[in-house]
Every structure is written in C-alpha cells, then in structure tokens.
Phi, psi and omega in degrees: 000124185224158179255182180272140181281133173263104191218100182297326181295320179292323178300320178297324176292325176298318178298316180297316179294322180297316178298322180294331183250015185300323182294337181262004183293122179282173178299151185296334179262009180281144176294343178277353187295317182296322177295325177297318178301316180297320179299316180293316181291329176293322177295319178295322178295320178299316179298319182294321177296317180297329180267003178077017182278328184249136184267353180185160176220130180280174183298330180274007176093000179288132180256151181212160176228162175256133178232155177256108181295148176261119181294141183238301178205168184242139174249129181248127180213192179226166178210152179120135180270325180252308176253116182277135177233150176281142177232129176248135179243114173279110176272121188236171179232155173197134175292350180287337177275139182293149181284167177296141181238125177293145178247127181292128181237147177293337179272106185294340182272357181238124177256129179245151179225147169258116185240102178292150177209164176226128180243125181277173181290162178289150171216154182267152178207190176231149176277186184292344176269000179086011180269147183300146176210169179250143180232135176232150176244122178241127189245131174242166175299150180303323179295322178298316181293320177303318178291322179298327178291336182264333185235113182297325180292324177291323175299318177298325179292318178296321179295319179298320178296313181298316180291323178296317179300313182293323181294322180289324189267320190211347182231073185297337181259021180297129181288150177275348178275143181205165172232164179242089179297154182278074178208150181274332183203156175245111181076187180272136182261117181277164174300156177241147177272121185243129180287136174271116182279100190273291186294323180294320177296317179300312184294324185271329195252347180272058181298328182290346177260004176059043179276134178282165178267139179272347182083003179258168180158193182296155176278142180233139175228146181288141175257183181300133183266146172254160180307125177075004181211139171233156185239137177249128184260136173267112183267114183270170175234138178287134177293000000 
C-alpha cells in the first residue's frame, strides 16, 4: 500500500514533458485527452529514470521510489475474533508523502481533508513478554505529523485513518481500542515503496500550463469524523 510522492523535481519534469507535447494536446473535453496525459506522464517518467530520480517502473508504466520512514509514535492495539494477538502500528513521517489538503465543502461548519498515507506490509515481532505480535508501519507527510503533535484531535484522526486502512486491507478484526505506549518505534522500520502519481499530478498541478481536469484521480473514502471535522483518506495502491 503506497501513497503519492510529493516531488517538486518530478513536477518540473512533468512541465517539461508537457511543453514538449503541447502541440499535440487535444481539447480538454476530447476523449483523446486522457490518453495524451498518459503519454506526457510516461515521457516524464522516462526523463526521471534517466536522471536517477525514480528507482523503478512496473509493466503498466507506474513509477515508484523507495523512502525511509521516520518513526514518530506507536499505537498498540489487538486483533482477532477467537485468538487475540497484539498489533503495533509504527506511525511514521516522510516528506515524500503529500501533505493534507483541505477540501472545499458547501457546509461551512464542516472541514474536510484529503490525507495521503502509505501502509507497509505486516511483519512479525515479539512483545516484551516474548510472545508473537504483528507490526505495521504507516507513513504520513511530515506536516501531518507536526500538526498531530500539536492537536490531540488531529492525532486521533491520523490514528483512525491508519487503523481503518489496516482493517480494510489486512486486519478485519482489528480492535478500535488502542493505547499509546511511550516508545517511538517497534522493531526496525524498513524502507517503503511509494508510487509516483504521474497523470493525476500533471492534471491537477500544472495550472500555469492551463491544463483542464479530467475528473479522474485517486480513490477517496471517508474516515471517522470528529465533531465539526471529517477526514477523507486517500487510499493508494501498490504498483
């Protein structure tokens, strides 16, 4: 499970590729427009590989990089309907994950956010009694973690997002109850593979090139809401 890379250098390559293919750009409402975006983003990815920015590209053209998450705090919970097991979640930070973005809502009393995250695969460890447990690493943008350290309700929202992601993907019986042990990390945290969001980034961010929006992009699902605030989670896919 990976999030989208926030990479200004890659964005510059997207701009460069867009300029190179500008003469062939179809009308914004044309059915060929999305294919043009893919062509431009593929060209940008090729440039990035040549410049050593991207560490790999899958068969479908998805590009990715490896990042080393920075441990911040640990969430301890349990999972299992018949046999209960301990689960530790290393909540980490990385500037490679995009920061939270407010979403304009017609309801002035409700603030929504799009909060990207990246969740790594499960790994086994042992607790302090030597009993087996499961460990997951969930990474948010550094800005998200900074805000969570200042606002307890925002920290609770990030925890809810991390737990929701794991519950949806791999721990369906994950408990909603948790504690915050006084530790920065559980075990060694390995690098994570992060997807480079190419066409969506091109479509949304190159405003100076007057690119229209296709209306496509990452899937979003609502997470647990707090009073006066709801959170939208960006659910990534591993390439």
